[in-house]
BATI-443112 format. One record per atom (N, C-alpha, C): x, y, z; residue number from 1; atom name. Coordinates in steps of 0.05 Angstrom, whole numbers. Layout:
% BATI-443112
@X->X | Y->Y | Z->Z | i->NUM | at->CA
...
***
This chain:
% BATI-443112
@X->2506 | Y->311 | Z->139 | i->1 | at->N
@X->2485 | Y->330 | Z->124 | i->1 | at->CA
@X->2461 | Y->324 | Z->108 | i->1 | at->C
@X->2463 | Y->305 | Z->86 | i->2 | at->N
@X->2439 | Y->294 | Z->76 | i->2 | at->CA
@X->2441 | Y->270 | Z->69 | i->2 | at->C
@X->2417 | Y->253 | Z->67 | i->3 | at->N
@X->2414 | Y->233 | Z->62 | i->3 | at->CA
@X->2428 | Y->219 | Z->33 | i->3 | at->C
@X->2445 | Y->196 | Z->32 | i->4 | at->N
@X->2448 | Y->196 | Z->11 | i->4 | at->CA
@X->2428 | Y->184 | Z->-20 | i->4 | at->C
@X->2429 | Y->200 | Z->-36 | i->5 | at->N
@X->2417 | Y->192 | Z->-66 | i->5 | at->CA
@X->2430 | Y->170 | Z->-86 | i->5 | at->C
@X->2423 | Y->163 | Z->-106 | i->6 | at->N
@X->2429 | Y->147 | Z->-116 | i->6 | at->CA
@X->2435 | Y->158 | Z->-143 | i->6 | at->C
@X->2457 | Y->153 | Z->-158 | i->7 | at->N
@X->2458 | Y->160 | Z->-183 | i->7 | at->CA
@X->2471 | Y->142 | Z->-208 | i->7 | at->C
@X->2473 | Y->136 | Z->-217 | i->8 | at->N
@X->2470 | Y->123 | Z->-245 | i->8 | at->CA
@X->2486 | Y->136 | Z->-272 | i->8 | at->C
@X->2509 | Y->138 | Z->-283 | i->9 | at->N
@X->2503 | Y->151 | Z->-310 | i->9 | at->CA
@X->2514 | Y->132 | Z->-331 | i->9 | at->C
@X->2516 | Y->101 | Z->-319 | i->10 | at->N
@X->2526 | Y->80 | Z->-343 | i->10 | at->CA
@X->2562 | Y->79 | Z->-338 | i->10 | at->C
@X->2568 | Y->92 | Z->-322 | i->11 | at->N
@X->2601 | Y->90 | Z->-317 | i->11 | at->CA
@X->2599 | Y->85 | Z->-281 | i->11 | at->C
@X->2586 | Y->108 | Z->-267 | i->12 | at->N
@X->2584 | Y->108 | Z->-241 | i->12 | at->CA
@X->2559 | Y->103 | Z->-227 | i->12 | at->C
@X->2559 | Y->83 | Z->-203 | i->13 | at->N
@X->2523 | Y->73 | Z->-197 | i->13 | at->CA
@X->2538 | Y->79 | Z->-173 | i->13 | at->C
@X->2519 | Y->82 | Z->-156 | i->14 | at->N
@X->2522 | Y->78 | Z->-119 | i->14 | at->CA
@X->2508 | Y->106 | Z->-104 | i->14 | at->C
@X->2514 | Y->109 | Z->-87 | i->15 | at->N
@X->2497 | Y->121 | Z->-68 | i->15 | at->CA
@X->2511 | Y->154 | Z->-64 | i->15 | at->C
@X->2501 | Y->183 | Z->-66 | i->16 | at->N
@X->2512 | Y->202 | Z->-69 | i->16 | at->CA
@X->2507 | Y->223 | Z->-42 | i->16 | at->C
@X->2530 | Y->228 | Z->-25 | i->17 | at->N
@X->2525 | Y->235 | Z->-7 | i->17 | at->CA
@X->2536 | Y->267 | Z->-6 | i->17 | at->C
@X->2522 | Y->287 | Z->11 | i->18 | at->N
@X->2526 | Y->312 | Z->12 | i->18 | at->CA
@X->2537 | Y->315 | Z->41 | i->18 | at->C
@X->2555 | Y->323 | Z->46 | i->19 | at->N
@X->2571 | Y->324 | Z->68 | i->19 | at->CA
@X->2589 | Y->350 | Z->74 | i->19 | at->C
@X->2589 | Y->356 | Z->95 | i->20 | at->N
@X->2616 | Y->379 | Z->103 | i->20 | at->CA
@X->2645 | Y->364 | Z->95 | i->20 | at->C
@X->2668 | Y->379 | Z->90 | i->21 | at->N
@X->2691 | Y->364 | Z->81 | i->21 | at->CA
@X->2703 | Y->355 | Z->112 | i->21 | at->C
@X->2724 | Y->347 | Z->102 | i->22 | at->N
@X->2742 | Y->339 | Z->132 | i->22 | at->CA
@X->2771 | Y->343 | Z->120 | i->22 | at->C
@X->2788 | Y->340 | Z->142 | i->23 | at->N
@X->2815 | Y->342 | Z->130 | i->23 | at->CA
@X->2829 | Y->315 | Z->107 | i->23 | at->C
@X->2810 | Y->301 | Z->115 | i->24 | at->N
@X->2825 | Y->279 | Z->106 | i->24 | at->CA
@X->2816 | Y->263 | Z->75 | i->24 | at->C
@X->2797 | Y->292 | Z->62 | i->25 | at->N
@X->2791 | Y->296 | Z->37 | i->25 | at->CA
@X->2810 | Y->311 | Z->23 | i->25 | at->C
@X->2828 | Y->330 | Z->38 | i->26 | at->N
@X->2847 | Y->348 | Z->19 | i->26 | at->CA
@X->2857 | Y->342 | Z->-1 | i->26 | at->C
@X->2863 | Y->315 | Z->-2 | i->27 | at->N
@X->2877 | Y->314 | Z->-33 | i->27 | at->CA
@X->2858 | Y->308 | Z->-58 | i->27 | at->C
@X->2834 | Y->299 | Z->-48 | i->28 | at->N
@X->2810 | Y->305 | Z->-63 | i->28 | at->CA
@X->2800 | Y->332 | Z->-83 | i->28 | at->C
@X->2800 | Y->350 | Z->-61 | i->29 | at->N
@X->2801 | Y->371 | Z->-54 | i->29 | at->CA
@X->2810 | Y->389 | Z->-74 | i->29 | at->C
@X->2844 | Y->391 | Z->-76 | i->30 | at->N
@X->2856 | Y->395 | Z->-87 | i->30 | at->CA
@X->2863 | Y->394 | Z->-112 | i->30 | at->C
@X->2854 | Y->369 | Z->-115 | i->31 | at->N
@X->2851 | Y->359 | Z->-144 | i->31 | at->CA
@X->2824 | Y->372 | Z->-162 | i->31 | at->C
@X->2805 | Y->365 | Z->-147 | i->32 | at->N
@X->2786 | Y->389 | Z->-157 | i->32 | at->CA
@X->2791 | Y->409 | Z->-172 | i->32 | at->C
@X->2805 | Y->430 | Z->-141 | i->33 | at->N
@X->2810 | Y->456 | Z->-153 | i->33 | at->CA
@X->2829 | Y->466 | Z->-171 | i->33 | at->C
@X->2847 | Y->444 | Z->-171 | i->34 | at->N
@X->2865 | Y->434 | Z->-196 | i->34 | at->CA
@X->2851 | Y->431 | Z->-219 | i->34 | at->C
@X->2829 | Y->417 | Z->-228 | i->35 | at->N
@X->2817 | Y->423 | Z->-252 | i->35 | at->CA
@X->2800 | Y->452 | Z->-253 | i->35 | at->C
@X->2792 | Y->463 | Z->-236 | i->36 | at->N
@X->2775 | Y->482 | Z->-246 | i->36 | at->CA
@X->2797 | Y->508 | Z->-244 | i->36 | at->C
@X->2813 | Y->512 | Z->-236 | i->37 | at->N
@X->2827 | Y->532 | Z->-242 | i->37 | at->CA
@X->2848 | Y->525 | Z->-265 | i->37 | at->C
@X->2849 | Y->507 | Z->-278 | i->38 | at->N
@X->2850 | Y->498 | Z->-302 | i->38 | at->CA
@X->2841 | Y->517 | Z->-326 | i->38 | at->C
@X->2818 | Y->523 | Z->-318 | i->39 | at->N
@X->2799 | Y->536 | Z->-335 | i->39 | at->CA
@X->2791 | Y->559 | Z->-332 | i->39 | at->C
@X->2802 | Y->578 | Z->-313 | i->40 | at->N
@X->2794 | Y->598 | Z->-306 | i->40 | at->CA
@X->2819 | Y->611 | Z->-304 | i->40 | at->C
@X->2821 | Y->636 | Z->-325 | i->41 | at->N
@X->2836 | Y->651 | Z->-332 | i->41 | at->CA
@X->2855 | Y->663 | Z->-316 | i->41 | at->C
@X->2832 | Y->669 | Z->-288 | i->42 | at->N
@X->2845 | Y->690 | Z->-273 | i->42 | at->CA
@X->2864 | Y->680 | Z->-249 | i->42 | at->C
@X->2860 | Y->652 | Z->-250 | i->43 | at->N
@X->2873 | Y->628 | Z->-238 | i->43 | at->CA
@X->2896 | Y->608 | Z->-242 | i->43 | at->C
@X->2916 | Y->608 | Z->-227 | i->44 | at->N
@X->2934 | Y->591 | Z->-230 | i->44 | at->CA
@X->2942 | Y->564 | Z->-218 | i->44 | at->C
@X->2938 | Y->546 | Z->-224 | i->45 | at->N
@X->2930 | Y->517 | Z->-212 | i->45 | at->CA
@X->2956 | Y->525 | Z->-195 | i->45 | at->C
@X->2959 | Y->513 | Z->-169 | i->46 | at->N
@X->2981 | Y->521 | Z->-146 | i->46 | at->CA
@X->2980 | Y->499 | Z->-121 | i->46 | at->C
@X->2977 | Y->481 | Z->-127 | i->47 | at->N
@X->2973 | Y->454 | Z->-111 | i->47 | at->CA
@X->2977 | Y->460 | Z->-82 | i->47 | at->C
@X->2999 | Y->465 | Z->-81 | i->48 | at->N
@X->3017 | Y->482 | Z->-47 | i->48 | at->CA
@X->2991 | Y->503 | Z->-37 | i->48 | at->C
@X->2987 | Y->519 | Z->-51 | i->49 | at->N
@X->2969 | Y->548 | Z->-50 | i->49 | at->CA
@X->2938 | Y->534 | Z->-42 | i->49 | at->C
@X->2924 | Y->514 | Z->-63 | i->50 | at->N
@X->2906 | Y->510 | Z->-60 | i->50 | at->CA
@X->2907 | Y->493 | Z->-30 | i->50 | at->C
@X->2918 | Y->480 | Z->-23 | i->51 | at->N
@X->2917 | Y->457 | Z->0 | i->51 | at->CA
@X->2926 | Y->468 | Z->20 | i->51 | at->C
@X->2932 | Y->499 | Z->24 | i->52 | at->N
@X->2941 | Y->515 | Z->42 | i->52 | at->CA
@X->2915 | Y->536 | Z->56 | i->52 | at->C
@X->2899 | Y->543 | Z->30 | i->53 | at->N
@X->2873 | Y->553 | Z->31 | i->53 | at->CA
@X->2855 | Y->540 | Z->39 | i->53 | at->C
@X->2851 | Y->521 | Z->29 | i->54 | at->N
@X->2831 | Y->492 | Z->43 | i->54 | at->CA
@X->2831 | Y->485 | Z->73 | i->54 | at->C
@X->2866 | Y->489 | Z->85 | i->55 | at->N
@X->2864 | Y->479 | Z->109 | i->55 | at->CA
@X->2862 | Y->509 | Z->124 | i->55 | at->C
@X->2856 | Y->528 | Z->114 | i->56 | at->N
@X->2844 | Y->554 | Z->135 | i->56 | at->CA
@X->2810 | Y->550 | Z->136 | i->56 | at->C
@X->2803 | Y->537 | Z->116 | i->57 | at->N
@X->2778 | Y->537 | Z->110 | i->57 | at->CA
@X->2764 | Y->516 | Z->132 | i->57 | at->C
@X->2784 | Y->494 | Z->132 | i->58 | at->N
@X->2777 | Y->473 | Z->146 | i->58 | at->CA
@X->2776 | Y->477 | Z->175 | i->58 | at->C
@X->2813 | Y->496 | Z->179 | i->59 | at->N
@X->2809 | Y->502 | Z->213 | i->59 | at->CA
@X->2786 | Y->522 | Z->227 | i->59 | at->C
@X->2782 | Y->518 | Z->256 | i->60 | at->N
@X->2761 | Y->534 | Z->265 | i->60 | at->CA
@X->2736 | Y->522 | Z->268 | i->60 | at->C
@X->2716 | Y->533 | Z->274 | i->61 | at->N
@X->2690 | Y->526 | Z->276 | i->61 | at->CA
@X->2673 | Y->513 | Z->261 | i->61 | at->C
@X->2677 | Y->531 | Z->235 | i->62 | at->N
@X->2661 | Y->529 | Z->216 | i->62 | at->CA
@X->2636 | Y->538 | Z->212 | i->62 | at->C
@X->2634 | Y->559 | Z->236 | i->63 | at->N
@X->2609 | Y->580 | Z->241 | i->63 | at->CA
@X->2609 | Y->600 | Z->214 | i->63 | at->C
@X->2632 | Y->613 | Z->206 | i->64 | at->N
@X->2632 | Y->633 | Z->183 | i->64 | at->CA
@X->2634 | Y->617 | Z->155 | i->64 | at->C
@X->2644 | Y->598 | Z->156 | i->65 | at->N
@X->2664 | Y->588 | Z->126 | i->65 | at->CA
@X->2652 | Y->553 | Z->131 | i->65 | at->C
@X->2643 | Y->551 | Z->102 | i->66 | at->N
@X->2640 | Y->513 | Z->99 | i->66 | at->CA
@X->2651 | Y->509 | Z->73 | i->66 | at->C
@X->2661 | Y->476 | Z->69 | i->67 | at->N
@X->2658 | Y->463 | Z->42 | i->67 | at->CA
@X->2645 | Y->450 | Z->39 | i->67 | at->C
@X->2625 | Y->440 | Z->24 | i->68 | at->N
@X->2611 | Y->421 | Z->30 | i->68 | at->CA
@X->2624 | Y->402 | Z->-2 | i->68 | at->C
@X->2625 | Y->378 | Z->6 | i->69 | at->N
@X->2631 | Y->364 | Z->-15 | i->69 | at->CA
@X->2606 | Y->333 | Z->-25 | i->69 | at->C
@X->2608 | Y->332 | Z->-53 | i->70 | at->N
@X->2600 | Y->313 | Z->-55 | i->70 | at->CA
@X->2605 | Y->288 | Z->-57 | i->70 | at->C
@X->2603 | Y->255 | Z->-38 | i->71 | at->N
@X->2623 | Y->234 | Z->-48 | i->71 | at->CA
@X->2599 | Y->206 | Z->-57 | i->71 | at->C
@X->2619 | Y->199 | Z->-71 | i->72 | at->N
@X->2610 | Y->178 | Z->-92 | i->72 | at->CA
@X->2636 | Y->150 | Z->-90 | i->72 | at->C
@X->2621 | Y->126 | Z->-76 | i->73 | at->N
@X->2637 | Y->105 | Z->-73 | i->73 | at->CA
@X->2670 | Y->106 | Z->-62 | i->73 | at->C
@X->2667 | Y->129 | Z->-41 | i->74 | at->N
@X->2687 | Y->137 | Z->-23 | i->74 | at->CA
@X->2701 | Y->158 | Z->-29 | i->74 | at->C
@X->2685 | Y->171 | Z->-56 | i->75 | at->N
@X->2714 | Y->193 | Z->-66 | i->75 | at->CA
@X->2702 | Y->215 | Z->-64 | i->75 | at->C
@X->2705 | Y->234 | Z->-64 | i->76 | at->N
@X->2701 | Y->267 | Z->-64 | i->76 | at->CA
@X->2698 | Y->267 | Z->-96 | i->76 | at->C
@X->2682 | Y->280 | Z->-104 | i->77 | at->N
@X->2674 | Y->284 | Z->-130 | i->77 | at->CA
@X->2660 | Y->311 | Z->-139 | i->77 | at->C
@X->2659 | Y->320 | Z->-120 | i->78 | at->N
@X->2645 | Y->351 | Z->-123 | i->78 | at->CA
@X->2647 | Y->363 | Z->-99 | i->78 | at->C
@X->2654 | Y->394 | Z->-99 | i->79 | at->N
@X->2660 | Y->410 | Z->-76 | i->79 | at->CA
@X->2647 | Y->440 | Z->-83 | i->79 | at->C
@X->2642 | Y->453 | Z->-60 | i->80 | at->N
@X->2628 | Y->486 | Z->-62 | i->80 | at->CA
@X->2641 | Y->498 | Z->-41 | i->80 | at->C
@X->2648 | Y->520 | Z->-42 | i->81 | at->N
@X->2654 | Y->526 | Z->-12 | i->81 | at->CA
@X->2638 | Y->562 | Z->-8 | i->81 | at->C
@X->2625 | Y->572 | Z->19 | i->82 | at->N
@X->2614 | Y->587 | Z->19 | i->82 | at->CA
@X->2630 | Y->604 | Z->54 | i->82 | at->C
@X->2630 | Y->638 | Z->51 | i->83 | at->N
@X->2640 | Y->650 | Z->74 | i->83 | at->CA
@X->2621 | Y->669 | Z->68 | i->83 | at->C
@X->2620 | Y->678 | Z->96 | i->84 | at->N
@X->2605 | Y->693 | Z->105 | i->84 | at->CA
@X->2623 | Y->728 | Z->98 | i->84 | at->C
@X->2608 | Y->739 | Z->93 | i->85 | at->N
@X->2613 | Y->771 | Z->98 | i->85 | at->CA
@X->2592 | Y->784 | Z->107 | i->85 | at->C
@X->2598 | Y->811 | Z->112 | i->86 | at->N
@X->2582 | Y->833 | Z->121 | i->86 | at->CA
@X->2574 | Y->844 | Z->99 | i->86 | at->C
@X->2547 | Y->856 | Z->95 | i->87 | at->N
@X->2540 | Y->874 | Z->67 | i->87 | at->CA
@X->2524 | Y->895 | Z->83 | i->87 | at->C
@X->2538 | Y->917 | Z->79 | i->88 | at->N
@X->2530 | Y->950 | Z->91 | i->88 | at->CA
@X->2501 | Y->950 | Z->65 | i->88 | at->C
@X->2489 | Y->948 | Z->37 | i->89 | at->N
@X->2478 | Y->951 | Z->30 | i->89 | at->CA
@X->2453 | Y->934 | Z->38 | i->89 | at->C
@X->2458 | Y->907 | Z->43 | i->90 | at->N
@X->2442 | Y->890 | Z->56 | i->90 | at->CA
@X->2432 | Y->896 | Z->88 | i->90 | at->C
@X->2455 | Y->903 | Z->101 | i->91 | at->N
@X->2456 | Y->908 | Z->130 | i->91 | at->CA
@X->2453 | Y->888 | Z->140 | i->91 | at->C
@X->2468 | Y->866 | Z->135 | i->92 | at->N
@X->2476 | Y->836 | Z->142 | i->92 | at->CA
@X->2489 | Y->825 | Z->135 | i->92 | at->C
@X->2489 | Y->803 | Z->143 | i->93 | at->N
@X->2510 | Y->780 | Z->133 | i->93 | at->CA
@X->2491 | Y->765 | Z->110 | i->93 | at->C
@X->2515 | Y->759 | Z->77 | i->94 | at->N
@X->2510 | Y->752 | Z->58 | i->94 | at->CA
@X->2535 | Y->726 | Z->54 | i->94 | at->C
@X->2529 | Y->711 | Z->41 | i->95 | at->N
@X->2552 | Y->691 | Z->25 | i->95 | at->CA
@X->2559 | Y->694 | Z->1 | i->95 | at->C
@X->2591 | Y->692 | Z->7 | i->96 | at->N
@X->2602 | Y->686 | Z->-16 | i->96 | at->CA
@X->2605 | Y->661 | Z->-29 | i->96 | at->C
@X->2599 | Y->650 | Z->-52 | i->97 | at->N
@X->2596 | Y->627 | Z->-57 | i->97 | at->CA
@X->2620 | Y->623 | Z->-76 | i->97 | at->C
@X->2641 | Y->603 | Z->-79 | i->98 | at->N
@X->2665 | Y->600 | Z->-93 | i->98 | at->CA
@X->2669 | Y->577 | Z->-100 | i->98 | at->C
@X->2690 | Y->560 | Z->-114 | i->99 | at->N
@X->2697 | Y->536 | Z->-122 | i->99 | at->CA
@X->2681 | Y->513 | Z->-123 | i->99 | at->C
@X->2657 | Y->529 | Z->-137 | i->100 | at->N
@X->2634 | Y->502 | Z->-148 | i->100 | at->CA
@X->2651 | Y->477 | Z->-171 | i->100 | at->C
@X->2652 | Y->460 | Z->-160 | i->101 | at->N
@X->2660 | Y->447 | Z->-187 | i->101 | at->CA
@X->2657 | Y->412 | Z->-183 | i->101 | at->C
@X->2649 | Y->400 | Z->-205 | i->102 | at->N
@X->2641 | Y->372 | Z->-203 | i->102 | at->CA
@X->2662 | Y->355 | Z->-217 | i->102 | at->C
@X->2673 | Y->336 | Z->-208 | i->103 | at->N
@X->2690 | Y->324 | Z->-230 | i->103 | at->CA
@X->2671 | Y->315 | Z->-265 | i->103 | at->C
@X->2690 | Y->316 | Z->-280 | i->104 | at->N
@X->2681 | Y->317 | Z->-310 | i->104 | at->CA
@X->2665 | Y->287 | Z->-312 | i->104 | at->C
@X->2669 | Y->270 | Z->-305 | i->105 | at->N
@X->2660 | Y->241 | Z->-297 | i->105 | at->CA
@X->2637 | Y->245 | Z->-288 | i->105 | at->C
@X->2623 | Y->263 | Z->-275 | i->106 | at->N
@X->2596 | Y->265 | Z->-261 | i->106 | at->CA
@X->2590 | Y->286 | Z->-267 | i->106 | at->C
@X->2591 | Y->307 | Z->-288 | i->107 | at->N
@X->2572 | Y->324 | Z->-298 | i->107 | at->CA
@X->2545 | Y->312 | Z->-308 | i->107 | at->C
@X->2528 | Y->337 | Z->-301 | i->108 | at->N
@X->2503 | Y->328 | Z->-320 | i->108 | at->CA
@X->2474 | Y->314 | Z->-303 | i->108 | at->C
@X->2488 | Y->302 | Z->-279 | i->109 | at->N
@X->2467 | Y->294 | Z->-263 | i->109 | at->CA
@X->2460 | Y->302 | Z->-240 | i->109 | at->C
@X->2461 | Y->332 | Z->-240 | i->110 | at->N
@X->2441 | Y->340 | Z->-205 | i->110 | at->CA
@X->2461 | Y->340 | Z->-185 | i->110 | at->C
@X->2481 | Y->333 | Z->-187 | i->111 | at->N
@X->2507 | Y->342 | Z->-163 | i->111 | at->CA
@X->2508 | Y->362 | Z->-168 | i->111 | at->C
@X->2516 | Y->373 | Z->-179 | i->112 | at->N
@X->2521 | Y->414 | Z->-174 | i->112 | at->CA
@X->2496 | Y->425 | Z->-162 | i->112 | at->C
@X->2478 | Y->417 | Z->-175 | i->113 | at->N
@X->2457 | Y->434 | Z->-162 | i->113 | at->CA
@X->2450 | Y->420 | Z->-137 | i->113 | at->C
@X->2454 | Y->402 | Z->-128 | i->114 | at->N
@X->2446 | Y->384 | Z->-99 | i->114 | at->CA
@X->2465 | Y->393 | Z->-77 | i->114 | at->C
@X->2497 | Y->403 | Z->-87 | i->115 | at->N
@X->2513 | Y->425 | Z->-73 | i->115 | at->CA
@X->2504 | Y->454 | Z->-66 | i->115 | at->C
@X->2497 | Y->458 | Z->-90 | i->116 | at->N
@X->2484 | Y->483 | Z->-92 | i->116 | at->CA
@X->2456 | Y->491 | Z->-62 | i->116 | at->C
@X->2435 | Y->465 | Z->-75 | i->117 | at->N
@X->2416 | Y->465 | Z->-50 | i->117 | at->CA
@X->2422 | Y->467 | Z->-30 | i->117 | at->C
@X->2441 | Y->445 | Z->-19 | i->118 | at->N
@X->2452 | Y->444 | Z->13 | i->118 | at->CA
@X->2473 | Y->475 | Z->26 | i->118 | at->C
@X->2473 | Y->488 | Z->0 | i->119 | at->N
@X->2485 | Y->511 | Z->4 | i->119 | at->CA
@X->2475 | Y->536 | Z->14 | i->119 | at->C
@X->2455 | Y->532 | Z->1 | i->120 | at->N
@X->2428 | Y->549 | Z->7 | i->120 | at->CA
@X->2422 | Y->539 | Z->33 | i->120 | at->C
@X->2412 | Y->519 | Z->39 | i->121 | at->N
@X->2404 | Y->514 | Z->67 | i->121 | at->CA
@X->2427 | Y->527 | Z->82 | i->121 | at->C
@X->2448 | Y->516 | Z->87 | i->122 | at->N
@X->2472 | Y->523 | Z->102 | i->122 | at->CA
@X->2472 | Y->557 | Z->108 | i->122 | at->C
@X->2459 | Y->574 | Z->84 | i->123 | at->N
@X->2461 | Y->601 | Z->89 | i->123 | at->CA
@X->2435 | Y->609 | Z->102 | i->123 | at->C
@X->2411 | Y->598 | Z->96 | i->124 | at->N
@X->2385 | Y->595 | Z->106 | i->124 | at->CA
@X->2385 | Y->596 | Z->136 | i->124 | at->C
@X->2405 | Y->573 | Z->143 | i->125 | at->N
@X->2414 | Y->567 | Z->173 | i->125 | at->CA
@X->2419 | Y->590 | Z->189 | i->125 | at->C
@X->2435 | Y->604 | Z->173 | i->126 | at->N
@X->2453 | Y->625 | Z->190 | i->126 | at->CA
@X->2434 | Y->656 | Z->180 | i->126 | at->C
@X->2419 | Y->659 | Z->174 | i->127 | at->N
@X->2408 | Y->678 | Z->165 | i->127 | at->CA
@X->2418 | Y->697 | Z->149 | i->127 | at->C
@X->2424 | Y->683 | Z->130 | i->128 | at->N
@X->2439 | Y->704 | Z->111 | i->128 | at->CA
@X->2418 | Y->718 | Z->86 | i->128 | at->C
@X->2424 | Y->736 | Z->78 | i->129 | at->N
@X->2404 | Y->751 | Z->65 | i->129 | at->CA
@X->2409 | Y->749 | Z->36 | i->129 | at->C
@X->2427 | Y->744 | Z->27 | i->130 | at->N
@X->2434 | Y->744 | Z->2 | i->130 | at->CA
@X->2462 | Y->722 | Z->-1 | i->130 | at->C
@X->2470 | Y->704 | Z->-30 | i->131 | at->N
@X->2485 | Y->696 | Z->-30 | i->131 | at->CA
@X->2495 | Y->708 | Z->-56 | i->131 | at->C
@X->2520 | Y->706 | Z->-70 | i->132 | at->N
@X->2533 | Y->720 | Z->-85 | i->132 | at->CA
@X->2564 | Y->694 | Z->-109 | i->132 | at->C
@X->2562 | Y->702 | Z->-133 | i->133 | at->N
@X->2586 | Y->689 | Z->-137 | i->133 | at->CA
@X->2604 | Y->698 | Z->-156 | i->133 | at->C
@X->2620 | Y->687 | Z->-168 | i->134 | at->N
@X->2632 | Y->708 | Z->-185 | i->134 | at->CA
@X->2635 | Y->680 | Z->-203 | i->134 | at->C
@X->2638 | Y->680 | Z->-229 | i->135 | at->N
@X->2645 | Y->660 | Z->-252 | i->135 | at->CA
@X->2652 | Y->669 | Z->-274 | i->135 | at->C
@X->2674 | Y->660 | Z->-284 | i->136 | at->N
@X->2680 | Y->662 | Z->-305 | i->136 | at->CA
@X->2666 | Y->674 | Z->-338 | i->136 | at->C
@X->2667 | Y->691 | Z->-342 | i->137 | at->N
@X->2652 | Y->708 | Z->-362 | i->137 | at->CA
@X->2662 | Y->686 | Z->-385 | i->137 | at->C
@X->2670 | Y->669 | Z->-394 | i->138 | at->N
@X->2683 | Y->652 | Z->-419 | i->138 | at->CA
@X->2661 | Y->628 | Z->-407 | i->138 | at->C
@X->2668 | Y->619 | Z->-384 | i->139 | at->N
@X->2651 | Y->591 | Z->-380 | i->139 | at->CA
@X->2631 | Y->586 | Z->-384 | i->139 | at->C
@X->2620 | Y->578 | Z->-401 | i->140 | at->N
@X->2590 | Y->584 | Z->-410 | i->140 | at->CA
@X->2575 | Y->562 | Z->-401 | i->140 | at->C
@X->2581 | Y->543 | Z->-399 | i->141 | at->N
@X->2568 | Y->516 | Z->-387 | i->141 | at->CA
@X->2563 | Y->525 | Z->-359 | i->141 | at->C
@X->2583 | Y->537 | Z->-342 | i->142 | at->N
@X->2579 | Y->545 | Z->-315 | i->142 | at->CA
@X->2565 | Y->570 | Z->-312 | i->142 | at->C
@X->2562 | Y->586 | Z->-332 | i->143 | at->N
@X->2540 | Y->604 | Z->-329 | i->143 | at->CA
@X->2512 | Y->592 | Z->-340 | i->143 | at->C
@X->2505 | Y->575 | Z->-353 | i->144 | at->N
@X->2479 | Y->572 | Z->-361 | i->144 | at->CA
@X->2472 | Y->552 | Z->-328 | i->144 | at->C
@X->2489 | Y->535 | Z->-320 | i->145 | at->N
@X->2474 | Y->525 | Z->-292 | i->145 | at->CA
@X->2470 | Y->542 | Z->-278 | i->145 | at->C
@X->2487 | Y->573 | Z->-271 | i->146 | at->N
@X->2469 | Y->581 | Z->-248 | i->146 | at->CA
@X->2452 | Y->597 | Z->-266 | i->146 | at->C
@X->2456 | Y->602 | Z->-288 | i->147 | at->N
@X->2419 | Y->610 | Z->-291 | i->147 | at->CA
@X->2391 | Y->591 | Z->-286 | i->147 | at->C
@X->2410 | Y->572 | Z->-291 | i->148 | at->N
@X->2382 | Y->545 | Z->-284 | i->148 | at->CA
@X->2377 | Y->546 | Z->-255 | i->148 | at->C
@X->2392 | Y->553 | Z->-241 | i->149 | at->N
@X->2387 | Y->553 | Z->-211 | i->149 | at->CA
@X->2384 | Y->572 | Z->-208 | i->149 | at->C
@X->2373 | Y->594 | Z->-214 | i->150 | at->N
@X->2363 | Y->618 | Z->-210 | i->150 | at->CA
@X->2372 | Y->641 | Z->-202 | i->150 | at->C
@X->2413 | Y->647 | Z->-211 | i->151 | at->N
@X->2425 | Y->662 | Z->-200 | i->151 | at->CA
@X->2420 | Y->678 | Z->-223 | i->151 | at->C
@X->2427 | Y->710 | Z->-217 | i->152 | at->N
@X->2417 | Y->733 | Z->-232 | i->152 | at->CA
@X->2451 | Y->746 | Z->-245 | i->152 | at->C
@X->2452 | Y->758 | Z->-269 | i->153 | at->N
@X->2474 | Y->772 | Z->-274 | i->153 | at->CA
@X->2473 | Y->797 | Z->-257 | i->153 | at->C
@X->2485 | Y->809 | Z->-250 | i->154 | at->N
@X->2484 | Y->836 | Z->-237 | i->154 | at->CA
@X->2501 | Y->858 | Z->-259 | i->154 | at->C
@X->2502 | Y->883 | Z->-250 | i->155 | at->N
@X->2512 | Y->906 | Z->-271 | i->155 | at->CA
@X->2542 | Y->908 | Z->-250 | i->155 | at->C
@X->2553 | Y->897 | Z->-234 | i->156 | at->N
@X->2571 | Y->900 | Z->-218 | i->156 | at->CA
@X->2604 | Y->883 | Z->-240 | i->156 | at->C
@X->2619 | Y->893 | Z->-235 | i->157 | at->N
@X->2647 | Y->876 | Z->-246 | i->157 | at->CA
@X->2666 | Y->880 | Z->-222 | i->157 | at->C
@X->2674 | Y->846 | Z->-225 | i->158 | at->N
@X->2697 | Y->844 | Z->-209 | i->158 | at->CA
@X->2720 | Y->855 | Z->-210 | i->158 | at->C
@X->2736 | Y->864 | Z->-189 | i->159 | at->N
@X->2755 | Y->878 | Z->-189 | i->159 | at->CA
@X->2784 | Y->864 | Z->-171 | i->159 | at->C
@X->2812 | Y->872 | Z->-182 | i->160 | at->N
@X->2823 | Y->854 | Z->-160 | i->160 | at->CA
@X->2851 | Y->867 | Z->-156 | i->160 | at->C
@X->2862 | Y->865 | Z->-139 | i->161 | at->N
@X->2893 | Y->878 | Z->-148 | i->161 | at->CA
@X->2916 | Y->857 | Z->-125 | i->161 | at->C
@X->2931 | Y->861 | Z->-152 | i->162 | at->N
@X->2953 | Y->845 | Z->-136 | i->162 | at->CA
@X->2966 | Y->847 | Z->-116 | i->162 | at->C
@X->2978 | Y->825 | Z->-97 | i->163 | at->N
@X->2986 | Y->827 | Z->-66 | i->163 | at->CA
@X->3016 | Y->813 | Z->-72 | i->163 | at->C
@X->3035 | Y->825 | Z->-59 | i->164 | at->N
@X->3044 | Y->846 | Z->-50 | i->164 | at->CA
@X->3042 | Y->870 | Z->-74 | i->164 | at->C
@X->3036 | Y->893 | Z->-53 | i->165 | at->N
@X->3042 | Y->918 | Z->-83 | i->165 | at->CA
@X->3066 | Y->920 | Z->-84 | i->165 | at->C
@X->3082 | Y->933 | Z->-105 | i->166 | at->N
@X->3109 | Y->935 | Z->-115 | i->166 | at->CA
@X->3118 | Y->958 | Z->-103 | i->166 | at->C
***
């Protein structure tokens, strides 16, 4: 998807590549989601469920959903997902961004920004009219990151319903 960039944080050096995820990345992706869900109050880490969800993303043509990864030294070190929804407010397709996570020892090097730029390119190529995401309201570093990337808060509040109904 993108030509390699260089990273050097004193501990890790080498090429960084942003690309579409593959099935061979599943173990690294599950590990990243475990780290993400460990800090989000609304989710419980469950490797089997996360693996199943990732397989759903990877199956099919990829026209309406995508997992992008950042790879360095042959290892997936970051990921982000996007799915296309239809918005009646916008009158067309929009993108739901989720699962934005960078391995802790690689944070602060612009890798998350590069992933978000690649997601924006993917969305633009598909004619999406808006991107949206949910963020944990107590994850201040993530909120600061999104703010620096030009994401704006809305007056909407996310709600969810547990399933199956009792």
